[in-house]
LOBA-633465 format. One record per residue: residue in three letters; z, y negated, x of N, C-alpha, C in turn. Coordinates in pm, whole numbers, plus 50000, padded with zeros to 5 digits. Layout:
+------+-------+-------+-------+-------+-------+-------+-------+-------+-------+
| type |   nzz |   nyy |   nxx |  cazz |  cayy |  caxx |   czz |   cyy |   cxx |
+------+-------+-------+-------+-------+-------+-------+-------+-------+-------+
|  ALA |     Z |     Y |     X |     Z |     Y |     X |     Z |     Y |     X |
...
+------+-------+-------+-------+-------+-------+-------+-------+-------+-------+
END
This chain:
+------+-------+-------+-------+-------+-------+-------+-------+-------+-------+
| type |   nzz |   nyy |   nxx |  cazz |  cayy |  caxx |   czz |   cyy |   cxx |
+------+-------+-------+-------+-------+-------+-------+-------+-------+-------+
|  UNK | 12678 | 95221 | 19473 | 12619 | 95290 | 19361 | 12597 | 95190 | 19248 |
|  UNK | 12480 | 95197 | 19187 | 12451 | 95106 | 19077 | 12524 | 95152 | 18951 |
|  UNK | 12534 | 95061 | 18855 | 12599 | 95094 | 18728 | 12521 | 95205 | 18656 |
|  UNK | 12389 | 95199 | 18668 | 12304 | 95302 | 18608 | 12336 | 95439 | 18667 |
|  UNK | 12347 | 95447 | 18800 | 12376 | 95573 | 18866 | 12513 | 95625 | 18827 |
|  UNK | 12610 | 95537 | 18816 | 12745 | 95578 | 18777 | 12744 | 95636 | 18636 |
|  UNK | 12670 | 95573 | 18548 | 12659 | 95621 | 18411 | 12591 | 95759 | 18407 |
|  UNK | 12482 | 95774 | 18482 | 12410 | 95902 | 18487 | 12495 | 96013 | 18549 |
|  UNK | 12575 | 95977 | 18647 | 12665 | 96072 | 18711 | 12759 | 96134 | 18608 |
|  UNK | 12815 | 96050 | 18522 | 12905 | 96097 | 18418 | 12830 | 96173 | 18310 |
|  UNK | 12718 | 96121 | 18265 | 12642 | 96185 | 18157 | 12592 | 96324 | 18196 |
|  UNK | 12552 | 96338 | 18320 | 12491 | 96464 | 18364 | 12590 | 96559 | 18429 |
|  UNK | 12715 | 96519 | 18437 | 12819 | 96608 | 18487 | 12807 | 96643 | 18633 |
|  UNK | 12761 | 96550 | 18712 | 12746 | 96573 | 18856 | 12869 | 96514 | 18926 |
|  UNK | 12951 | 96599 | 18990 | 13070 | 96547 | 19057 | 13036 | 96466 | 19183 |
|  UNK | 13122 | 96371 | 19218 | 13098 | 96289 | 19339 | 13085 | 96372 | 19467 |
|  UNK | 13146 | 96489 | 19472 | 13133 | 96576 | 19589 | 12986 | 96615 | 19611 |
|  UNK | 12914 | 96636 | 19504 | 12772 | 96673 | 19515 | 12693 | 96558 | 19577 |
|  UNK | 12727 | 96436 | 19539 | 12660 | 96318 | 19595 | 12682 | 96313 | 19746 |
|  UNK | 12805 | 96335 | 19787 | 12835 | 96334 | 19931 | 12760 | 96444 | 20005 |
|  UNK | 12755 | 96563 | 19946 | 12685 | 96674 | 20010 | 12534 | 96652 | 20012 |
|  UNK | 12480 | 96591 | 19907 | 12338 | 96558 | 19908 | 12307 | 96463 | 20022 |
|  UNK | 12391 | 96364 | 20041 | 12368 | 96266 | 20147 | 12383 | 96330 | 20285 |
|  UNK | 12479 | 96420 | 20299 | 12505 | 96482 | 20431 | 12411 | 96598 | 20463 |
|  UNK | 12376 | 96680 | 20362 | 12301 | 96802 | 20389 | 12165 | 96809 | 20321 |
|  UNK | 12140 | 96727 | 20221 | 12017 | 96737 | 20143 | 11893 | 96694 | 20220 |
|  UNK | 11779 | 96745 | 20176 | 11652 | 96704 | 20234 | 11614 | 96567 | 20178 |
|  UNK | 11556 | 96484 | 20263 | 11515 | 96350 | 20224 | 11363 | 96345 | 20209 |
|  UNK | 11320 | 96291 | 20095 | 11177 | 96277 | 20068 | 11154 | 96132 | 20028 |
|  UNK | 11067 | 96064 | 20100 | 11033 | 95926 | 20067 | 10933 | 95925 | 19953 |
|  UNK | 10957 | 95842 | 19853 | 10868 | 95843 | 19736 | 10755 | 95740 | 19748 |
|  UNK | 10748 | 95667 | 19856 | 10643 | 95567 | 19883 | 10645 | 95451 | 19783 |
|  UNK | 10760 | 95431 | 19718 | 10777 | 95318 | 19628 | 10909 | 95247 | 19657 |
|  UNK | 10965 | 95270 | 19776 | 11087 | 95202 | 19816 | 11214 | 95279 | 19791 |
|  UNK | 11204 | 95409 | 19772 | 11324 | 95490 | 19748 | 11315 | 95621 | 19826 |
|  UNK | 11431 | 95683 | 19842 | 11441 | 95812 | 19908 | 11506 | 95908 | 19809 |
|  UNK | 11447 | 96027 | 19794 | 11502 | 96128 | 19705 | 11573 | 96233 | 19792 |
|  UNK | 11698 | 96257 | 19762 | 11776 | 96360 | 19829 | 11786 | 96479 | 19735 |
|  UNK | 11757 | 96598 | 19785 | 11772 | 96719 | 19704 | 11806 | 96836 | 19794 |
|  UNK | 11855 | 96943 | 19733 | 11888 | 97064 | 19807 | 11765 | 97154 | 19813 |
|  UNK | 11746 | 97215 | 19929 | 11645 | 97319 | 19945 | 11712 | 97433 | 20022 |
|  UNK | 11635 | 97534 | 20057 | 11692 | 97652 | 20123 | 11760 | 97615 | 20254 |
|  UNK | 11696 | 97529 | 20333 | 11752 | 97489 | 20462 | 11883 | 97413 | 20445 |
|  UNK | 11886 | 97321 | 20350 | 12008 | 97244 | 20330 | 12122 | 97332 | 20278 |
|  UNK | 12090 | 97432 | 20194 | 12194 | 97524 | 20147 | 12250 | 97605 | 20262 |
|  UNK | 12163 | 97648 | 20352 | 12210 | 97726 | 20468 | 12301 | 97641 | 20557 |
|  UNK | 12267 | 97514 | 20577 | 12352 | 97425 | 20655 | 12488 | 97408 | 20588 |
|  UNK | 12486 | 97389 | 20458 | 12609 | 97373 | 20381 | 12695 | 97498 | 20387 |
|  UNK | 12632 | 97615 | 20374 | 12704 | 97742 | 20384 | 12761 | 97762 | 20525 |
|  UNK | 12686 | 97719 | 20626 | 12735 | 97729 | 20764 | 12857 | 97642 | 20788 |
|  UNK | 12860 | 97529 | 20723 | 12971 | 97434 | 20738 | 13095 | 97477 | 20659 |
|  UNK | 13076 | 97520 | 20535 | 13188 | 97546 | 20445 | 13213 | 97694 | 20417 |
|  UNK | 13117 | 97780 | 20448 | 13129 | 97922 | 20416 | 13047 | 97956 | 20293 |
|  UNK | 12996 | 98077 | 20291 | 12903 | 98117 | 20185 | 12969 | 98123 | 20047 |
|  UNK | 13083 | 98190 | 20035 | 13147 | 98206 | 19904 | 13194 | 98074 | 19843 |
|  UNK | 13264 | 97988 | 19919 | 13304 | 97860 | 19859 | 13185 | 97778 | 19809 |
|  UNK | 13076 | 97778 | 19882 | 12958 | 97703 | 19841 | 12900 | 97762 | 19713 |
|  UNK | 12892 | 97892 | 19705 | 12838 | 97955 | 19584 | 12925 | 97928 | 19463 |
|  UNK | 13058 | 97929 | 19480 | 13147 | 97902 | 19367 | 13145 | 97755 | 19327 |
|  UNK | 13154 | 97666 | 19424 | 13163 | 97523 | 19394 | 13031 | 97463 | 19347 |
|  UNK | 12920 | 97512 | 19400 | 12792 | 97447 | 19375 | 12697 | 97528 | 19288 |
|  UNK | 12746 | 97631 | 19221 | 12660 | 97719 | 19141 | 12579 | 97641 | 19037 |
|  UNK | 12640 | 97544 | 18972 | 12572 | 97469 | 18866 | 12497 | 97347 | 18917 |
|  UNK | 12499 | 97324 | 19048 | 12443 | 97199 | 19100 | 12336 | 97221 | 19207 |
|  UNK | 12277 | 97340 | 19211 | 12172 | 97368 | 19310 | 12050 | 97279 | 19291 |
|  UNK | 12028 | 97236 | 19167 | 11908 | 97157 | 19137 | 11938 | 97008 | 19124 |
|  UNK | 12052 | 96965 | 19177 | 12088 | 96822 | 19171 | 12002 | 96741 | 19268 |
|  UNK | 11981 | 96616 | 19232 | 11910 | 96524 | 19320 | 11966 | 96384 | 19299 |
|  UNK | 11940 | 96297 | 19394 | 11974 | 96156 | 19377 | 11864 | 96072 | 19439 |
|  UNK | 11845 | 95955 | 19380 | 11744 | 95861 | 19428 | 11820 | 95742 | 19486 |
|  UNK | 11789 | 95709 | 19612 | 11858 | 95602 | 19684 | 11756 | 95497 | 19726 |
|  UNK | 11792 | 95373 | 19711 | 11706 | 95264 | 19754 | 11695 | 95264 | 19906 |
|  UNK | 11574 | 95264 | 19957 | 11553 | 95264 | 20102 | 11590 | 95129 | 20162 |
|  UNK | 11587 | 95026 | 20081 | 11612 | 94890 | 20129 | 11761 | 94863 | 20151 |
|  UNK | 11844 | 94890 | 20051 | 11986 | 94856 | 20063 | 12079 | 94975 | 20050 |
|  UNK | 12025 | 95098 | 20051 | 12103 | 95221 | 20054 | 12195 | 95239 | 19933 |
|  UNK | 12156 | 95187 | 19818 | 12231 | 95206 | 19694 | 12177 | 95326 | 19618 |
|  UNK | 12267 | 95404 | 19559 | 12225 | 95515 | 19475 | 12172 | 95456 | 19344 |
|  UNK | 12047 | 95487 | 19311 | 11982 | 95432 | 19193 | 12007 | 95521 | 19072 |
|  UNK | 11988 | 95652 | 19089 | 12012 | 95745 | 18979 | 12043 | 95883 | 19035 |
|  UNK | 12097 | 95966 | 18948 | 12137 | 96102 | 18982 | 12093 | 96191 | 18868 |
|  UNK | 12051 | 96313 | 18901 | 12011 | 96403 | 18794 | 11999 | 96546 | 18842 |
|  UNK | 11945 | 96628 | 18755 | 11915 | 96767 | 18787 | 11767 | 96787 | 18761 |
|  UNK | 11699 | 96840 | 18861 | 11554 | 96850 | 18850 | 11514 | 96978 | 18776 |
|  UNK | 11403 | 96967 | 18706 | 11346 | 97079 | 18634 | 11211 | 97119 | 18692 |
|  UNK | 11157 | 97032 | 18776 | 11030 | 97057 | 18841 | 11048 | 97042 | 18991 |
|  UNK | 10954 | 97096 | 19066 | 10956 | 97086 | 19210 | 10937 | 96942 | 19255 |
|  UNK | 11007 | 96901 | 19360 | 10990 | 96767 | 19416 | 10874 | 96776 | 19517 |
|  UNK | 10772 | 96695 | 19494 | 10653 | 96698 | 19579 | 10676 | 96616 | 19704 |
|  UNK | 10623 | 96664 | 19814 | 10639 | 96595 | 19943 | 10519 | 96515 | 19975 |
+------+-------+-------+-------+-------+-------+-------+-------+-------+-------+
END
């Protein structure tokens, strides 16, 4: 994780558990500029609920449904983390 991503993680209140779940369950979208954007969508939420159960996921992740992270495709470093306000285009 880059220093920038670590700083954004703290500033935006995104727990490290969300980062792990984004990497394991989130949808991957290539941005065609050398990075991959991980975000949650309906399919990824269903996979997460199937793995952990519906209620725990709703309680733990209620404030983080719109979280995303940008990862370098070259060296697999997390570049930044945030919460999206607009749709991620494919």
